[in-house]
C-alpha positions in Angstrom: -10.0 -26.2 43.5 -8.2 -29.2 42.0 -4.4 -28.7 41.4 -3.3 -29.1 37.6 -0.3 -31.6 37.5 2.9 -29.8 36.3 3.1 -32.3 33.4 0.0 -30.9 32.1 0.9 -27.4 32.8 3.9 -28.0 30.7 2.2 -29.4 27.9 -0.1 -26.4 27.8 2.7 -24.0 28.0 4.6 -25.7 25.3 1.8 -24.9 22.9 1.4 -21.2 23.7 2.8 -19.1 20.7 2.7 -15.7 22.2 5.6 -14.1 23.9 3.6 -11.7 26.0 1.4 -14.4 27.3 4.5 -16.5 28.1 6.0 -13.5 30.1 2.6 -13.3 32.0 3.1 -16.9 32.9 6.5 -16.5 34.6 4.6 -14.6 37.4 1.9 -17.1 38.1 4.1 -19.6 40.2 7.3 -21.2 40.7 6.0 -24.3 38.6 5.0 -22.0 35.7 8.1 -20.0 35.9 10.2 -23.2 35.4 8.2 -24.5 32.5 7.8 -21.0 30.8 11.5 -20.4 30.8 12.0 -23.6 29.2 9.7 -22.8 26.3 11.2 -19.2 26.1 14.7 -20.2 25.6 14.2 -23.4 23.5 13.5 -21.3 20.4 15.0 -17.8 20.4 14.7 -15.1 17.8 17.0 -12.0 18.3 17.6 -8.9 16.3 21.2 -7.6 16.3 20.2 -4.9 18.9 19.1 -7.6 21.2 22.2 -9.6 21.4 23.9 -7.7 24.3 20.8 -8.0 26.5 20.8 -11.7 25.6 24.5 -12.2 26.6 23.8 -10.5 30.0 20.8 -13.0 30.5 22.6 -16.2 29.9 25.7 -14.8 31.8 23.4 -14.1 34.8 21.7 -17.7 34.5 24.0 -20.0 32.4 21.3 -22.9 32.8 19.1 -20.7 30.3 21.9 -21.0 27.5 21.7 -25.0 28.0 17.8 -24.8 26.9 18.5 -23.0 23.5 18.0 -25.6 20.6 17.1 -23.0 18.0 18.2 -19.5 17.2 17.3 -17.1 14.5 19.3 -14.1 14.2 17.5 -11.0 12.2 20.3 -8.4 11.5 20.3 -5.3 9.3 21.6 -5.6 5.7 23.5 -2.2 5.9 24.5 -1.8 9.5 27.0 0.6 10.2 28.2 -0.9 13.5 29.1 -4.5 14.0 27.6 -6.0 17.2 28.3 -9.6 16.2 31.1 -10.1 18.8 28.4 -10.4 21.1 26.9 -13.2 19.0 30.1 -14.9 18.7 30.2 -15.1 22.4 26.7 -16.3 22.8 27.0 -19.1 20.3 30.2 -20.4 22.3 27.6 -20.7 25.3 25.1 -22.9 23.4 26.3 -26.4 23.5 22.8 -28.0 22.7 22.1 -25.7 19.6 20.7 -27.9 16.7 19.0 -25.2 14.3 20.7 -21.8 13.1 19.0 -19.1 11.1 21.1 -16.2 9.8 18.7 -13.5 8.2 20.4 -10.4 6.6 23.4 -10.4 9.1 27.2 -9.6 8.4 28.2 -12.4 10.7 31.1 -14.6 9.6 31.5 -18.3 10.4 35.2 -18.0 9.8 35.5 -15.2 12.3 33.4 -17.0 14.8 35.7 -19.9 14.6 38.7 -17.9 15.2 37.1 -16.3 18.0 37.1 -19.7 19.9 40.7 -19.7 20.0 43.5 -22.2 18.9 42.4 -25.7 19.0 38.9 -25.2 20.3 36.1 -26.4 18.4 32.5 -25.3 18.1 30.6 -26.8 21.1 27.2 -27.5 18.9 26.2 -29.9 16.1 23.9 -28.3 13.8 20.9 -30.4 12.1 19.4 -27.4 10.4 21.2 -24.4 8.9 19.0 -21.6 7.3 21.6 -18.9 5.5 19.9 -15.8 4.3 23.0 -13.9 4.1 24.6 -12.6 0.9 27.7 -14.5 1.6 29.1 -18.2 1.4 27.7 -20.7 3.9 30.4 -23.3 3.0 32.3 -22.8 6.2 29.3 -23.4 8.5 28.4 -26.3 6.4 31.8 -27.9 6.2 32.0 -27.6 10.2 28.7 -29.5 10.4 28.7 -31.8 7.4 28.5 -34.8 9.5 25.3 -33.7 11.4 23.5 -31.2 8.7 20.1 -32.7 8.0 18.5 -29.6 6.4 19.9 -26.7 4.6 18.2 -23.7 3.1 20.2 -21.3 1.1 18.7 -18.0 -0.2 19.5 -16.4 -3.6 22.8 -14.6 -3.3 24.3 -17.6 -1.2 23.2 -19.8 -3.9 24.7 -17.6 -6.6 28.0 -17.5 -5.1 27.8 -21.3 -4.2 27.0 -22.0 -7.7 29.7 -20.0 -9.3 32.4 -21.3 -6.9 31.1 -24.8 -7.3 31.8 -24.9 -3.4 29.9 -28.1 -2.7 31.6 -30.3 -5.2 32.4 -33.5 -3.9 31.4 -32.5 -0.2 29.8 -35.6 1.5 26.8 -35.0 3.8 25.9 -38.2 5.1 22.8 -37.1 7.0 21.2 -34.6 4.6 17.7 -35.1 4.1 16.4 -31.7 2.4 17.9 -28.6 0.6 15.6 -25.8 0.1 16.8 -23.5 -2.7 15.3 -20.4 -4.4 13.8 -20.5 -7.9 13.8 -23.7 -10.1 17.1 -22.9 -11.7 18.9 -24.3 -8.7 19.2 -27.8 -8.2 21.6 -29.9 -6.1 24.0 -30.6 -8.9 24.2 -26.8 -9.6 26.1 -26.3 -6.2 28.4 -29.3 -6.9 26.6 -31.9 -4.8 27.0 -35.2 -6.4 24.2 -36.1 -8.8 24.3 -39.8 -8.0 23.6 -39.0 -4.5 20.4 -37.3 -5.5 19.3 -39.0 -8.6 16.0 -40.8 -8.3 16.0 -40.0 -4.8 14.3 -36.7 -4.1 10.9 -35.3 -4.4 10.2 -31.8 -5.4 7.6 -29.4 -3.7 6.9 -25.9 -4.7 5.9 -23.5 -2.2 5.6 -19.7 -1.7 7.9 -18.5 1.3 9.7 -15.1 0.6 9.4 -16.0 -3.2 9.0 -19.3 -4.7 11.4 -22.1 -3.4 12.1 -25.6 -4.6 12.4 -28.2 -1.6 14.4 -31.3 -2.4 13.7 -34.1 0.0 15.9 -37.3 -0.2 13.5 -40.2 0.2 16.1 -42.8 1.6 
């Protein structure tokens, strides 16, 4: 039987979108394990209950932490406990993180930043921030204003930002798109400079957890 080159194996595994299949691939051979581990850790989704286990996994093999490019955290809106000290630790170990999706969590950017210690800066540079929490995303946006390309804010975060005019005068030089809920929210409503967006965006209406507007910068 002819041997399939590892480059082709990697391409095939990269297109597998089923976690159970990927776990099966781990047991096939050493070559499969390497490629599968890369795919499994490149984009990670965790519930709040899985954070402690994931922390142990990257402590056991720190190389896996280097593979994480995208992280989604799905919490519970009304949690009685606070497991996010594990998340603070995990985030401090992900130098290549480029996309962060916080979904109904009590996690706080300000507390995370404080947990790094005096004079220690966040190790990653976000390009994409999705904020589905009922709290302000301003701290995270300010920390990555020079690298953010895509921002997605959900309803309550938008309301708070709109009322406080949090983004007024904020420079976001690399920003390419903003996704906001409902047609009543526009970049200017968040305090973003109108002249930066006037005649420079397209509007796409789509259904995703309710209707959202996607504002794309053309230039």
